[in-house]
C-alpha positions as CSV (number, residue, x, y, z in Angstrom):
1,L,-11.0,-4.3,8.0
2,T,-10.6,-1.9,5.6
3,I,-7.2,-1.4,4.3
4,G,-5.0,1.0,1.9
5,N,-2.5,3.2,0.9
6,F,-2.2,6.4,2.0
7,E,0.0,8.3,-0.4
8,S,0.8,11.4,1.4
9,A,2.9,13.1,4.1
10,I,0.3,14.2,7.0
11,G,0.5,17.1,9.1
12,T,2.1,20.8,9.4
13,L,5.2,19.6,10.4
14,G,8.5,20.1,8.0
15,K,9.1,21.1,4.0
16,P,8.9,20.0,0.8
17,I,11.4,18.0,0.1
18,E,14.1,19.8,-2.0
19,N,14.4,18.2,-5.9
20,K,11.3,15.8,-5.6
21,S,8.0,16.7,-8.1
22,Y,4.7,16.7,-6.5
23,P,5.6,16.4,-2.7
24,F,2.1,16.0,-0.8
25,Q,0.9,16.6,2.4
26,A,-1.9,16.6,4.0
27,P,-3.8,18.5,6.5
28,P,-4.2,16.8,10.5
29,E,-8.2,17.3,9.2
30,A,-7.3,14.4,6.3
31,V,-7.1,11.6,9.4
32,D,-10.8,12.4,10.2
33,A,-11.6,11.4,7.0
34,L,-9.9,8.7,7.1
35,K,-11.6,7.3,10.0
36,S,-15.0,8.2,9.0
37,G,-14.5,6.1,6.1
38,G,-13.2,3.0,7.6
39,F,-10.4,2.7,7.5
40,D,-8.2,0.4,10.0
41,V,-5.3,0.3,8.7
42,V,-2.8,2.1,6.4
43,S,0.2,1.7,4.8
44,L,2.8,4.4,4.6
45,A,5.7,2.0,2.9
46,N,5.4,4.4,-0.5
47,N,7.1,7.5,-2.6
48,H,5.3,10.1,-0.7
49,A,5.4,9.5,2.9
50,L,8.8,11.4,3.7
51,D,7.9,14.7,1.5
52,Y,8.1,16.5,4.2
53,G,10.6,15.0,5.9
54,A,11.4,12.9,9.1
55,D,9.6,14.8,11.4
56,S,6.4,15.1,8.8
57,L,6.6,11.4,8.9
58,L,6.6,10.9,13.0
59,D,3.5,13.2,13.2
60,G,1.3,11.6,10.6
61,I,2.1,8.5,12.7
62,A,1.0,10.1,15.8
63,L,-1.6,11.4,14.5
64,L,-3.6,8.3,12.8
65,K,-2.2,6.4,15.7
66,S,-4.3,8.8,17.6
67,A,-7.3,8.1,15.6
68,G,-7.1,5.0,16.3
69,I,-5.9,4.1,12.2
70,E,-2.8,1.6,12.2
71,P,0.4,2.6,10.2
72,V,2.5,-0.2,8.6
73,G,5.4,0.6,6.9
74,A,7.2,3.4,8.1
75,G,8.8,4.0,11.9
76,A,11.0,6.0,14.2
77,N,14.3,3.3,12.9
78,L,14.5,0.3,10.9
79,A,12.9,-2.4,13.4
80,E,9.6,0.1,13.7
81,A,9.5,0.0,9.9
82,R,9.6,-3.7,9.8
83,A,7.5,-4.5,12.0
84,P,4.1,-6.0,11.6
85,T,0.9,-5.0,12.5
86,I,-1.1,-8.3,13.4
87,V,-5.1,-6.9,14.0
88,E,-7.6,-9.7,15.8
89,V,-10.9,-10.2,14.4
90,N,-13.1,-12.6,15.4
91,G,-10.1,-14.8,16.9
92,V,-7.8,-14.3,13.8
93,K,-5.1,-13.0,13.6
94,I,-4.1,-11.5,10.5
95,A,-0.2,-9.6,10.7
96,F,0.5,-6.3,8.1
97,L,3.6,-5.8,6.9
98,A,4.8,-3.4,4.2
99,Y,7.2,-2.5,1.9
100,V,8.2,0.4,-1.4
101,N,10.8,-0.5,-3.7
102,V,10.0,2.0,-6.2
103,L,12.9,3.2,-9.3
104,P,13.6,6.8,-9.2
105,E,11.1,8.8,-10.4
106,G,10.9,12.7,-12.2
107,E,13.3,14.6,-14.1
108,T,15.2,14.8,-11.1
109,Q,15.9,11.0,-10.6
110,F,14.8,11.0,-7.0
111,D,15.7,8.2,-4.9
112,V,12.8,7.3,-2.8
113,A,15.4,4.3,-1.6
114,Q,17.5,7.2,0.4
115,W,14.5,7.3,2.9
116,E,14.8,3.7,4.6
117,A,14.9,3.4,7.0
118,T,18.5,2.7,9.1
119,A,18.8,1.5,13.1
120,A,18.6,4.7,14.4
121,D,17.4,7.0,11.6
122,P,13.1,7.4,10.5
123,G,11.9,6.0,6.7
124,L,10.3,3.2,5.5
125,A,10.7,-0.8,5.3
126,W,12.5,-0.8,1.4
127,G,11.2,-3.9,-0.2
128,R,14.0,-5.7,-0.8
129,P,12.9,-9.7,-1.6
130,E,15.3,-11.2,0.7
131,D,13.7,-9.1,3.7
132,V,9.6,-9.5,2.7
133,A,10.2,-13.4,2.7
134,A,12.5,-13.5,5.5
135,D,9.9,-11.3,7.9
136,V,7.1,-12.9,6.1
137,A,7.8,-16.4,7.5
138,L,9.1,-14.9,10.5
139,V,5.3,-13.3,11.8
140,K,3.4,-16.1,10.2
141,Q,4.7,-18.0,13.1
142,S,2.6,-15.4,15.2
143,A,0.3,-14.9,13.2
144,D,-2.4,-16.7,11.2
145,H,-2.4,-14.5,8.5
146,V,-0.1,-12.3,6.8
147,V,-0.9,-9.8,4.0
148,V,1.4,-7.5,2.1
149,L,1.2,-4.2,1.3
150,L,3.5,-3.5,-1.9
151,H,4.1,0.0,-3.7
152,S,6.2,-1.0,-6.6
153,G,5.8,-1.3,-10.6
154,I,6.1,1.4,-12.8
155,E,3.6,4.3,-12.7
156,Y,1.0,4.3,-15.8
157,L,2.4,0.9,-16.9
158,R,-0.2,-2.3,-16.8
159,F,3.4,-4.4,-17.4
160,I,4.9,-5.8,-14.2
161,T,8.1,-5.3,-13.4
162,P,10.5,-8.9,-12.8
163,E,11.2,-7.5,-9.3
164,Q,7.0,-6.5,-8.2
165,Q,6.9,-10.4,-9.9
166,T,9.7,-11.8,-7.6
167,I,8.7,-9.5,-4.5
168,A,5.0,-10.5,-5.0
169,R,5.5,-14.5,-5.3
170,G,8.2,-14.2,-2.8
171,A,6.1,-13.4,0.1
172,I,3.7,-16.0,-1.1
173,D,6.3,-18.4,-1.7
174,A,7.6,-17.5,2.2
175,G,3.4,-17.6,4.0
176,A,2.1,-14.8,2.5
177,D,-1.9,-15.3,2.3
178,L,-2.6,-12.1,0.5
179,V,-0.1,-9.4,-1.5
180,L,-2.2,-6.0,-2.7
181,G,0.5,-3.4,-4.7
182,H,-0.5,-0.4,-5.4
183,H,2.2,2.8,-7.4
184,A,1.5,2.5,-10.7
185,H,-1.6,4.2,-10.6
186,I,-3.7,2.0,-12.6
187,L,-4.7,-1.2,-12.8
188,Q,-2.3,-4.5,-12.9
189,K,-3.2,-7.8,-13.1
190,V,-4.7,-9.9,-10.4
191,E,-3.2,-13.6,-9.7
192,E,-3.9,-16.4,-7.9
193,Y,-0.2,-18.2,-6.9
194,N,0.9,-20.6,-5.3
195,G,-2.3,-20.7,-3.2
196,G,-2.5,-17.1,-2.5
197,L,-3.5,-14.5,-4.4
198,I,-1.3,-11.2,-5.7
199,A,-3.2,-8.3,-7.2
200,Y,-0.4,-5.7,-8.3
201,G,-2.2,-2.5,-9.0
202,L,-5.0,-1.6,-7.3
203,G,-4.8,2.0,-9.4
204,N,-6.2,4.9,-7.5
205,F,-9.2,4.8,-4.7
206,A,-9.2,8.8,-3.6
207,F,-7.6,10.5,-6.1
208,D,-7.8,13.8,-8.2
209,I,-5.8,12.9,-11.2
210,D,-5.8,13.5,-14.9
211,G,-5.3,10.4,-16.4
212,D,-7.6,7.6,-16.4
213,P,-10.2,6.9,-14.1
214,S,-11.0,3.4,-14.4
215,T,-10.1,1.7,-11.0
216,M,-11.1,-0.9,-8.7
217,V,-11.7,-2.3,-4.8
218,I,-10.9,-5.6,-3.5
219,H,-13.3,-7.4,-1.0
220,T,-11.4,-10.6,0.3
221,W,-12.2,-13.5,2.1
222,L,-10.0,-15.4,4.7
223,N,-10.1,-18.4,6.4
224,Q,-8.3,-21.0,8.2
225,D,-6.8,-22.0,4.9
226,G,-6.2,-18.4,3.9
227,V,-7.8,-16.5,1.2
228,N,-11.5,-17.8,0.6
229,R,-12.8,-16.2,-2.1
230,F,-12.4,-12.2,-3.6
231,E,-14.2,-10.2,-5.5
232,L,-13.3,-6.9,-7.8
233,I,-15.3,-4.0,-7.2
234,P,-15.2,-1.5,-10.7
235,A,-15.5,1.9,-9.3
236,V,-14.6,5.3,-11.4
237,I,-12.6,8.4,-9.4
238,Q,-14.9,11.6,-10.5
239,Q,-13.6,14.9,-10.6
240,G,-12.7,16.3,-7.6
241,G,-10.6,12.4,-6.6
242,Q,-14.0,11.6,-5.7
243,P,-14.4,7.3,-6.2
244,R,-18.4,6.4,-7.2
245,P,-19.3,2.4,-8.3
246,A,-18.8,1.5,-11.9
247,T,-22.0,0.9,-14.0
248,A,-22.2,-2.2,-15.9
249,E,-21.1,-1.4,-19.0
250,E,-18.3,0.2,-16.9
251,A,-17.3,-2.4,-15.0
252,R,-17.1,-4.6,-18.1
253,E,-14.7,-2.8,-19.7
254,I,-12.5,-2.2,-16.4
255,L,-12.5,-6.1,-15.8
256,A,-11.2,-6.4,-19.6
257,T,-7.9,-4.6,-18.7
258,I,-7.0,-6.8,-16.6
259,G,-8.3,-10.1,-17.8
260,R,-11.0,-11.0,-15.5
């Protein structure tokens, strides 16, 4: 399975949200690119999924599903946003849950928490520690493994916030095997905790940014006991946003930034 965080609205509907810096909307063809890239599951629980409003969010969900890509962490209501996506591979059921929990952003201090789905309104799954733990414990009853995709932390800081750590560790304590984090746009530490694995911040993948190009891909192997092993693949974002494998020297430097 290939998993990622899709940090943008998708499609042609809607207008940019007012008072928010950097509204993103990818064209429908982006879904074809994801499909050809082999992606199976993508999180929409992030601070850009509703940049063009609720209609755009729902359109994007439909476009992804039509291509055979499973979105998670967003939906037409709160129940859908917090619902797991369960994928079976070789007889093993893996449940994916996704959440966002970020601070107000930009000069306007736009609060992404207002995008949380309600019983009747489209939106995202907000990552309250107690909600994440409860969802993990519930889905653990019907899946062999649980993977949590967590959009949290502070952009461009390697420091792990207390809430970011509380959510991630709480998910593992509740029964998750793996927590994959994003949001900071730079690499953060990888931690083995209580029998599970937490990658707090995986940097970028395909992302055109004027900043540190260092990033990585994580490969994990799951067996009946959980995460059997993992491998960090250092990479570098090239001009235009395309990643490439790091050279041996670059790889050593990249892994050193996260203490590996």
